[in-house]
N, C-alpha and C positions, 0 to 999 in steps of 0.2 A: 602527275607524271614529271619526272625530273628532265630538265632540258640540257642538252649538250652545249658546250661552249661555242663551237663553230662548225659549219659544214662547208665542204669544198667539193668541186668537181675537177679532178686532175686529168688533163689531156696532154697530148704530145705537141710541143711547140715547134718541132721540126716539121712535122707533117701538116700542121694547121697553124698558119700565121695568126689566125683569130679563132675563137671557139667555134668548133664544128657544129653542124646541124643538130646532132644528138645532144651535145652539151647545152646548146641554147634551149632545146626543148625541155631538158631536165631542169635547167635554171628557171624557165618560165613555169613549169609544173609546180616546182617548190614555191615560187612566189605566189601562185594562186592559193596555196595552202598556208600562206603567211609565214613561210620559212625562207631564209636567205641561204642560197648555195653559191659560193664564190668560185667562179671558174679560174683556174690557175694552171699555166702550162708547166710541164716538167722542166723546161729551160729556165724557170724562175724559182726553182726550188734547189736549195743547196744542202747536200748531205755531208755531215762531218762524222768521222769515225773515231775521234780522239777528244777527250778520254772515253766518252760513250757515244753511241749513235744518236745524233740529233738531226732534225730537219727544220730548216727555216727558209723563209722567202728571201729574195734578194733585198727586200726592204727591212729585213731583220725580224719579221714576225715568226715566232717559233710555233711549229705544229707538234702537238703531243697529246698526252692523256686528257680525255674529255672531248677531243675533236673527232670528227668522222669525215669520210670522203667517199664519193663515188669515183672509182678509179677507172676512167675512160681512156686507158693507155695500155701499152704492153711493156713499159719500162719496169720490169719485175724487180730489179735491184732497188729502185726507188720505192716500189711498193713494199718490199721487205723492210726497208729502212723506216718507212712510215709506220709499219706495224711494230717494229722494234721500239719506236718512239712512243707507242701507246695509242696511235690513231686507229680508229675502227675503219676498215676498208670494205667496200662493196663494189665489185667482188674482191675476195681476198687475193693476196699475191700468189698463193699456191694455186688457186683456181684459175687465175689469169694465165699463169705459166703452163698449166696443164692443157689449156685450150689453145694457147698460142703455138705450141709445138705439136703439129699434127701427128708426128710419130708417138709422142708421149700420150696424146689423147687416145689413140688407138690401143696403145699398150695398156692403159688403165681400164678402158672400157672392155677390152678383151679379157682382162683378169677378172672382171665382174660378170663375164658370160653374156655380154651384150652383142646381139647379132650385127655384123658389119660385113662389107665386101672383104674378100681375102686380101690381105695387106702384108707386104714385106718391108721391113725397115732396112734401109740401105746402110752399108758399113760407113763409119765416120771417116772423112778425109780431112786433111789439114790445109793443103794449098790448092790442089787441083785433082780431078779424077784422072787416073792413069789406067793402064791395062791391067793393073792388079784387081780391078773391079770385075773383070770378065767372068770368073767363076760364079760370082753373085748374079750377073746378068743372065748367064746361061741357065742357072737354076730358076730364075724368075720366068724366063721364057717357057720352061717346061711346066712350071706350076701354074702360072697365070694365063699363058697364051696371049693371043692378040685379037682385037686391039687391047692395049694396056694403058692404064692411066699412070702418069708420072706427076707427083705432087711435091713441090718444095714444102718443107715442114713449116716455113714461115711465109705467110702470104695472105692477101685479102682480095675480095671481090672476084675470085676465080682466076686472077691474072697469072698466078704461078702454078697453074694446073695445065697439063699437056696430054695429048693423046698420041700414042705411037701405034702405027698399023703393022709394023714389022720390026725386025731386029736392027735394021739400018736406022730407022727413025728413032728407035729407043736409044741407040748409042749416040746418034747425033745430038740428041737432047741432053742425055746424061753427061756427056763429056763437056758440055758447056756450063755445067753447074758450079764448077770450081769447088770451093769448100762448103757450099750451101747444102745443108742436109736435106734428104728427100726420102719419100716412100714410093713404092710401086704397088699398084692396086689393080685388081681385076675390073674389067669394064662390065658394068651391069647393063646389059643390052636392053632389058625391059624398061629401064629408066633413062634411056638416051635422051638428052635434052630436056629432062624433066626432074623436078624434085619437090619436096614439101618442106616448108619451114614452119616450125612451131616456136613461137616466142614465149618463153617460160618466165614467170615471175612468181617467186614464193612457192615453187613446186606445182604451180597450176598453169594451164595454157591460157595466156592472156589474149593471144590472137594467132591465126595461122593462115598461110597462103600456099597455093600451088603455083610453082613457077614453071614456065615452058619456053623453049626456044626452038624455032623452026630452022635455024641456021647453024647452031653450035651444039656440041655435046654437053656444054655447060649451060645451066639454066639461069645463071645470074642475071638479074635485071640490068646491072651495070654493063653487061656485055650484050645487051639487046634482047634479053628475055622479057616475057610479059608475066603478069601475076594476076591471080583472082582469089577472092576469099575462099577459105577451105575450112571444113569442119572435120577435125581429126577423129579417127576411130578411137575407141577405148584402148586398144592395143598400142596405137601410136602415142597416145597421151601417156600411158604407163611407161613406155619405152623412153620418152623424153624426160619424164620425171626421174627415172632411174639414172639416166645420164647426168642430170643435174646433181643428184644425190652423190653419185660416185665422184664427180669432179668438184663438188663443193660449191656449186653456183647458187647464188641467191636469185640471179636472173641471167638470161642468155638465150641464144637461138640454137635449136637443134634441127639440123638438116637431114632429111630422110630420103632414101631411095627405096624402090620396091623391086623384089625379084620376080621371076616368071610366075610364081604362085600368088603374087600380090602381097607378100609378107614384107614388113618394113625392115630396112637395113639402115643403120646410122652411118651417114656420110661424113659429117663433121659437126663440131660444136663450137660456137662462138661466144666468148665471154662478154663482148661489148659490140654486138652487131648493130649496124645502122638500122634505123627504124622508119625513116621518112617514107619509103615506098610502101612498107607494110601498113603504116598508119593511113596513107592515102588510099590504099586498096581496101582496107577493112573498116576504117573509121574508128578503130579502137585507140584510145589514148594510152599507148604503151609507156610513154615517158611518165605519165601520171601514175600508172600502176607501179612502176619501178620506184618512184618517189614515195608513194604510199607504203610500199613494203619496207623501204629503208627507214622511214620515219617511225613505223611501227616497231621495228627492231631497235631503234634508238630511243623508243618510248617518248617520242615527241608528238604532241597533238592535244 
């Protein structure tokens, strides 16, 4: 097998002063397999667009054809520049962008016929939300009813997800969002405070957990929820596989809700989900599975 020149893990230097837990896990998993993956923050990569697109480190090391990187960030302009320079990215810039924007995620999955909660994409604003949004909000009230979920299109750990019990709460929250894009979504009562996460690698379920919260409509462990190992049904696994295929993911986490009949609904998809809690809960070395998949695709081994 031919060996690539260099492997990197790109992460966000503004969000993490030092490599985050997933980055360290991926680095260690590669080292166990005799491969060096170099963590590098986006703040230490310089993109030049003249005369051609090039990417180099602040120390002058150029990244390009023959290199590969696990892209553990959401800086999609950087990701596209790396791809333009010939770097193989996992996940691709296009996949990261599709997952990072929840509105775009739902648009793409809906086009593929994937079952999800009823979702409305809010009209784009530029500076702040004004009374011009009222026709949209009235339509949302009629179509979705209450309680209603408000989600900022960009967010992590459930912190940018809100629940409105009536029109007053809906408007109070929406009018604070400024120019931040958002979606409105029906509240799936049968899954209140509960969801299922399937961590997918190479089109297969690497590990799965069921998350529950007794105090919050969101089941995120970071917000106080608890998790237990879960064995997904064939239908859930096929649904998660289809999500990854549609979005172009080599790896990622698919979060599912369930309706009154117990049928799975896709809540969201994450291109670079945190894995510490899932690994602790299931004992599955997800980082190792991701590294194995990337090394196989790079024909290293």
